[in-house]
MITI-863693 format. One line per 5 residues: number of its first residue (from 1); their letters; for each residue x, y, z of N, C-alpha, C. Coordinates in pm, whole numbers, plus 50000, padded with zeros to 5 digits. Example, Ala and Ser with C-alpha at 12.3 -4.5 7.8 and 13.67 -1.06 7.14 Angstrom:
2
1 = AS = 51319/49431/50780/51230/49550/50780/51320/49670/50780  51285/49775/50708/51367/49894/50714/51290/50003/50787
//
This chain:
119
1 = MEREE = 58758/62895/66794/58728/63035/66786/58750/63081/66642  58659/63156/66590/58667/63202/66453/58735/63339/66448  58820/63357/66348/58888/63485/66329/58789/63589/66283  58795/63709/66339/58704/63816/66296/58759/63888/66174  58885/63925/66176/58949/63996/66066/59098/63972/66074
6 = TEQLG = 59167/63990/65964/59312/63984/65968/59366/64125/65965  59481/64142/66021/59547/64273/66025/59689/64256/65974  59734/64347/65888/59872/64348/65843/59956/64425/65944  60086/64398/65941/60177/64477/66021/60176/64619/65969  60200/64715/66056/60199/64855/66015/60303/64886/65910
11 = NIGKV = 60277/64986/65832/60372/65031/65731/60458/65142/65788  60493/65131/65915/60567/65237/65983/60709/65192/66017  60756/65087/65956/60886/65033/65993/60867/64936/66107  60925/64968/66221/60906/64881/66337/60763/64893/66387  60709/64782/66431/60573/64781/66485/60583/64781/66637
16 = PLTLL = 60518/64876/66704/60526/64880/66850/60444/64768/66914  60512/64676/66981/60448/64565/67051/60491/64568/67196  60408/64516/67283/60446/64501/67423/60416/64357/67465  60495/64307/67558/60475/64173/67611/60401/64187/67744  60284/64126/67752/60202/64132/67873/60234/64009/67958
21 = DDGPL = 60270/64034/68085/60311/63926/68174/60275/63964/68317  60265/63865/68405/60230/63890/68544/60350/63916/68633  60469/63895/68584/60587/63912/68667/60704/63959/68584  60824/63952/68640/60942/63992/68562/60961/63897/68443  60993/63954/68328/61015/63871/68209/61143/63792/68224
26 = QHGSV = 61134/63662/68195/61251/63576/68201/61233/63457/68110  61341/63383/68091/61338/63261/68010/61227/63169/68064  61135/63130/67979/61026/63042/68021/60897/63115/68057  60900/63249/68063/60777/63324/68092/60674/63301/67982  60548/63297/68021/60438/63290/67924/60377/63430/67916
31 = VRIQS = 60372/63484/67794/60328/63622/67772/60219/63627/67666  60155/63740/67657/60067/63774/67546/60136/63889/67474  60119/63897/67343/60181/64001/67262/60072/64098/67221  60086/64223/67266/59986/64324/67236/60047/64428/67143  59975/64457/67034/60016/64563/66943/59973/64697/67000
36 = LEKNL = 60059/64797/66986/60027/64932/67031/59991/65021/66912  59970/64959/66795/59927/65035/66678/59787/65090/66702  59757/65201/66636/59625/65263/66649/59527/65195/66553  59399/65213/66581/59290/65170/66494/59279/65019/66476  59307/64942/66580/59287/64797/66573/59151/64756/66628
41 = NGRDV = 59073/64852/66672/58935/64828/66718/58925/64718/66824  59017/64719/66919/59012/64621/67027/59071/64486/66991  59106/64466/66866/59172/64341/66823/59323/64369/66821  59386/64359/66940/59525/64401/66951/59617/64298/67013  59568/64176/67036/59650/64070/67094/59675/63964/66987
46 = LGAFQ = 59803/63928/66970/59842/63837/66863/59811/63692/66899  59739/63625/66810/59709/63483/66826/59767/63405/66710  59795/63278/66731/59852/63192/66627/59750/63087/66585  59735/63072/66455/59640/62976/66399/59712/62887/66299  59644/62789/66246/59706/62698/66150/59765/62772/66030
51 = DGCYY = 59698/62877/65985/59742/62947/65863/59815/63078/65890  59854/63107/66012/59930/63228/66041/59889/63294/66171  59929/63420/66185/59903/63496/66307/59810/63612/66278  59719/63638/66373/59621/63745/66357/59597/63812/66490  59563/63939/66485/59523/64011/66606/59380/63974/66640
56 = QKRGD = 59355/63958/66769/59223/63925/66820/59195/64012/66942  59071/64005/66989/59039/64065/67119/59104/63978/67225  59145/64039/67335/59212/63966/67441/59120/63861/67501  59174/63742/67522/59098/63632/67580/59192/63540/67655  59139/63426/67697/59219/63328/67770/59257/63209/67683
61 = DNKQS = 59259/63229/67555/59288/63126/67457/59439/63097/67453  59480/62969/67455/59621/62933/67444/59683/62982/67314  59600/63008/67214/59652/63058/67087/59713/63197/67104  59679/63267/67211/59734/63400/67240/59850/63395/67339  59893/63277/67380/60000/63263/67479/60131/63224/67410
66 = WIVAK = 60238/63292/67450/60370/63272/67388/60473/63250/67498  60564/63155/67476/60672/63126/67570/60797/63202/67525  60858/63273/67620/60983/63345/67595/61098/63246/67613  61183/63232/67510/61299/63144/67519/61424/63223/67481  61504/63261/67581/61625/63338/67556/61727/63252/67481
71 = LDASD = 61800/63314/67389/61906/63243/67319/62018/63207/67416  62050/63298/67509/62148/63273/67612/62076/63279/67746  62040/63163/67798/61962/63158/67922/62049/63144/68046  62180/63176/68035/62267/63167/68153/62221/63264/68262  62163/63378/68222/62093/63468/68313/61948/63463/68268
76 = PVLHY = 61859/63401/68345/61722/63381/68298/61640/63510/68283  61678/63618/68350/61602/63743/68343/61624/63809/68207  61516/63859/68148/61523/63925/68018/61560/64072/68038  61668/64114/67973/61717/64252/67981/61709/64316/67843  61708/64451/67837/61711/64520/67709/61835/64474/67631
81 = GDKFY = 61814/64445/67504/61922/64397/67418/61930/64247/67409  61862/64172/67498/61864/64026/67493/61788/63975/67371  61838/63866/67314/61773/63801/67201/61692/63683/67253  61574/63663/67193/61486/63555/67240/61393/63510/67129  61344/63388/67143/61240/63335/67055/61106/63350/67124
86 = LENVY = 60999/63352/67047/60862/63347/67101/60795/63226/67040  60759/63130/67125/60699/63005/67079/60555/62998/67129  60463/62969/67037/60322/62966/67072/60289/62842/67156  60214/62861/67263/60176/62752/67354/60085/62652/67284  59995/62699/67199/59895/62614/67134/59957/62516/67035
91 = NNKRL = 60051/62563/66953/60101/62475/66847/60253/62457/66846  60322/62510/66947/60468/62493/66961/60547/62543/66841  60496/62644/66772/60568/62702/66658/60617/62841/66695  60730/62879/66634/60791/63009/66665/60735/63121/66579  60727/63238/66642/60685/63359/66573/60797/63405/66480
96 = TPSGV = 60762/63436/66356/60861/63478/66258/60800/63578/66161  60877/63677/66114/60823/63771/66014/60817/63705/65877  60719/63746/65800/60703/63698/65663/60649/63814/65580  60737/63894/65523/60693/64012/65450/60629/64112/65544  60505/64153/65516/60435/64249/65601/60349/64180/65706
101 = YLTID = 60365/64051/65724/60287/63974/65820/60378/63907/65922  60319/63871/66035/60384/63781/66129/60321/63645/66108  60401/63541/66113/60349/63406/66096/60420/63315/66196  60391/63187/66191/60454/63089/66279/60519/62982/66194  60628/62926/66245/60700/62823/66172/60770/62734/66274
106 = EGADS = 60757/62604/66258/60822/62511/66349/60973/62517/66330  61045/62548/66435/61191/62551/66429/61250/62673/66359  61169/62774/66329/61221/62895/66264/61331/62957/66349  61431/63013/66285/61542/63074/66359/61528/63226/66363  61405/63274/66375/61380/63418/66385/61374/63457/66531
111 = WWTLE = 61475/63529/66576/61477/63574/66714/61441/63721/66720  61405/63764/66838/61361/63900/66863/61456/63964/66962  61456/64096/66968/61540/64169/67062/61452/64260/67146  61470/64255/67277/61393/64341/67367/61451/64482/67360  61364/64579/67325/61407/64719/67314/61318/64806/67400
116 = KKWF = 61370/64922/67438/61290/65020/67510/61190/65084/67414  61087/65144/67469/60989/65214/67388/61060/65317/67301  61023/65320/67175/61084/65415/67081/60983/65510/67023  60857/65500/67061/60753/65583/67000/60702/65685/67099
//
C-alpha cells in the first residue's frame, strides 16, 4: 500500500488519540490508533511503515494494528493511569515519539499512559 501523505503530530501539546477495539482493553488486545485531530481528511488511523508512522484511511492492513502490552500485566485489564507499550503487528516494533513525529523502534522503552478525554 502506498502512503498518500504524511502528517505531523499536532502543535497543541498532547495529541488526542483513541484506541479502537472490539472489547474491553487489556494486555494483549489488538487495537487501531485513531487521531482525533481536525483536518486529517479521513486519514486518521496510524499505520507503521519501514521509515516511520503515518496516518492513513482506515483499512484492514496489519500495518494499522497495534498490540497493547501492559508494563504490569498482573491485572490484564487496562485502567486509567496504567502504563503500556504499543507494538505494531506488521513489524513487531514499538511506537515511540521522535520530536514532532511518532515513529517505531525495535525494543524502544517508550511507554504510554491511558488517560481520560481531556479535550
